[in-house]
N, C-alpha and C positions, 0 to 999 in steps of 0.2 A: 845052625848053633843053634841048640836046646837044651835049656834048663827046664832039670824036672825039678817039683813040688814036693814036696812028702805026701801030699794025697791026688799026685801021679799025675798034678798037670802043667801044660806044657809051656814055656814061653821063649819068643825066638829073640835073637839077642844078636850085638855083634861085639866082637873085642879092635880095638882098631888098638895095632901096634906104633911102635917107633921106628923110626926107618937104626942102619946096624950101626948107622954111627955115634945114636944119642942112648941106642940101648944098652943095658946095665945087666951089672951075670943075675944081683937081685934084685929087678926091676919090682918095681914098685907100682900097685895097681889101683885105679879113681873107679867106684860106682859111680853111674848120673842115672837117676829114677826119675821118672818125667811129669809130668802137668799131666793134670787127668784130662784122660783126651786125646796126649800129644802123644805121635809116633816116634820110635827113638831117631829114629832118618832128620827128624827136628833140628837133633841134637849132634849129628855129623860133623858140622865145619870147628866144634867147639872140642869134641874130640881128638880132631888133627888136629888141632892146636894140644892140647892135653900132649897127644903121642908125641907131637914132633918136640917135647921137652921134657921128654925120656918115660913119661907113664904108658902104662897099658890103662886102657883107656876102654871098660864093658858099658855099650845101651843094652837096653832092653823093653819092648814092648810088653805090660800089664796083660792075667787075662782079659780076655774079652777089644783088646786095642788091638791095630795091628794084625800083623802077620802070627799072634796069637789070639786075638780072636778064633771061636768056633761056632762054623754056622750064623746065622743073623742073630746081632743084639736081642731080640729080645727073646729068643732061646738060651741065650747064652746065663749058665749059673752062677758069672763074676758077681763079688762084692766088693768094692772100695773096699772093705776093710781087710779082705782078703789082698789087699796090694801090698800092703804093710805086713800081715801075719804071716800071709804062708808066700806070694812072691818076692818080697823085699830080700825077705829073711834064705829064703833059697839060691839069693844072686849073691850074698853076702858069703853066706856058706860057701855057696862053689867059685867065688872071686878066689876065698878063700885057700881052697886046695886050691886054683893057680898060682896063689903066694908060697908055696908045698909046707900050707900051717901054718903062714908068722904071718898075724893080723898087725901088726904092726906095719906093711908093708901092703895094708886097704885101707883106703879112704872112701869116703861118698859123697857127693853129692845130689843134692833134693833140690829140685825146680818146683816151685809152690807144691800143691798137697805133694808130688814125690819129697820131698822136706817131710811137712806136719803128720804125713804117715810115720816117719823112720822108727819112730820111738816105738812102733807096734812090732816092727821086729826084733825076735827074742837074740840073735848075734849082736844087735845095734852098739850095747857095752862093751863087744870086743873093736868097736873101732875108736880108731886114738886117733882119727881128724872125720871136722864134720863141717860140709860147706850148703849152706841154708842158701839158697838163692830164691829171693820174692816170693816168699815161705813164709803165709801166716794164719792165723786163725778164720774161721770164714763165717763165725756170729756177727749175723749182721749188724747187729746193734752196736757194734764198733766202726763201722763207719764212717763216710761222713755224713750228717744227715741233709744232705741235699740228693747222694743214692740210696737210700733206703727206699723211694716208690720202686724201686730197678728191683732192690732186691727180694722185694714185699710181692709183687708184683711176680720172681722170678718163683720165691718156694712156696706159695700161699694158693698162687694161682697155676703158671704154666709148670712148675717137674710137674705136682701132685696131679694136675688136670693130665698130659702126656700118657705121663705112667702107669696113669688106671685107663685111660679108652686105648689106648695105640701100646702100652706092654712094652715100652724103654724109653728112651729117652732121646730123641732127637738129633743128631750133630745139627744142623738147620736153626736150630732157637739157640745156636750158640757157644754150643761146646768143644765144635770141633769135631766130634765125632760119634759115632753112632752109641750112646753107653746101654751097659746089660740093664736093664731093673733094678738087681742090688746090689748098680755101682749106685743109679741114680734116689735110692730109695737113701739109702746110709749117706749119703753130701744130703738132699734134701734133709733130714729128718737130724742130721748133724747140726747144718745150719739156721735151722731154725732153732733150736734150744740153745739156752744160755751155756754159755764155755764148748759150746760147737764139739770132737769126737771124746771131750775131755770129761765129757758131762755123763758121755755110757757105762751103765752099770756093767754091761757085757763084756767089758775091754779089758785087759791087760795093760796096766801104762808102768808099771815099771820100771819098764825097762824106760826111757825119760827122765827118769830122776837116776837108773843108774846108771844111764852115761856122765861119763867125769874124765873124756878128750876132750878138743879143741876145739868152739866149732867159731867158724866166723859165720854170721848171716849178713850178706850185703842184699840191699832192699835200694828204690829206690825213689825218688820224691813226687816224678809223678806217675805213679803205678796209683792211684788213688781208685781204680775199678773192683781190684781186685784181691790187694795186700797194703793197704795206707798204712800207716807208723804202731795203729793201736794194734790191730792184730799179730805183730810181728813181734811187740812188746809181750801179749797175749802168750804166743807161742813159742818167747825165751823166755821165761813165765816157769814152763813145766819143766826149763833144762837146769835141776838151780844146780847140779852140779858140777856143771860144764866147766871150763877155760872161754869165758864169750867175750869177740872180740867183733863189733857190731859197728859196719857202714852204712850209712844212706846219701847213698849219689844224688845228688842236683845234677838231673842235667843242665839247667838254664842256669845254673849258678859257674858251671866250670864249661859254657859255652860250647856244649855238645847237645848233637840230633838229638831227639824223643828217643828213652827206651821202654817205661811204661812195666809188662809184667811180661812180655815175654821180647822184649828187641835182646836184651842181654844175649842173645844165644843166634844175633842174626851177622854176620860176616860184617857186615857196614859199622858195627859195632867191636871188633873183632879188637879195638885197641882196648878193648876195659877187658877182657880173658887175663890182662897179667896178675888186674888185682888178686884172681882163683890162686889160678899157676906156681906162684911168688908164694902167697900162703900157705902151699903147700908143698909149698921147701923139693 
C-alpha cells in the first residue's frame, strides 16, 4: 500500500485491521509515526495489539527509510523536516479519508522523533488524541552531564565528518538505518542548536500551539540516552493548549525488565501496551 505526498513522493505503509469479532461499523484509526531510521515493521506487534482492541492501525516508512527509500541514501533528497511537513501530513490526510472524513476517529502515536516532528504536520490540530512515546527534544544541553561527551562527539565530530566525507549518515554509527544527507544534517543542526528544531526560523511551528486535543506523554526513567525527563518537559512546553497527561514509568520501581528508548514496542513488554490502548479508549 502506498500513500502519495503533495510533492509526489510515495510512502510504503501497512494497514493492520481488527478481526471481525471486534470490528466496528464506524472504526477508529491510529497512525503510528516511527522513530528516526526505524522501519515500520518494528511496530508490527504493537499494531496488532491495537487492532486486537478494535483499531485500524496504519504504520509507514518515512521517505528515505525502509521500503520508502529510493536508491542509495547518499542520493536520496529526503530531509528530516519533510517527515513532518510532507510525510506525516499526507499520512494523516489519507487516514482521515479512510475514516470518511471524520477526524474524531483518527488518533496519532509518535515514537521519539515521530512525536517531536508531529507539530510540523498542518493536519495535527485536527487530531483529537496524540500519544508521545519516549519523545523529547534532542538539545544536548538537556541531557545528564555524564552523556555530554558522547553527544558532543556525535554532533560536532562523527555526524558532520560522516555527512561531509560519505555524503550520508551510515547506520553503523548507531542510527539503525542509513540516513540521507538532508535527514542527517537537519538532525545534527537541530541537535546542536539551543532549542532543537524550535530554534529553526525556517519552520512553521504554529501547529504545536494549535493542537488542543488530549495528549498522553509516556516515557521511561531508564531512557537516559535518548529521551531523559528534561527533554520530554522541553517538548511538552511547545504544546501549551493540549490537555496533557504525563506518565514516567520506572521499570525498576515496578520490578519490571528494562524498557529504555525502544523496549516499549518489544513483545516482551506487551504488558505495558494497555497503558496506551486503554487511554485511547
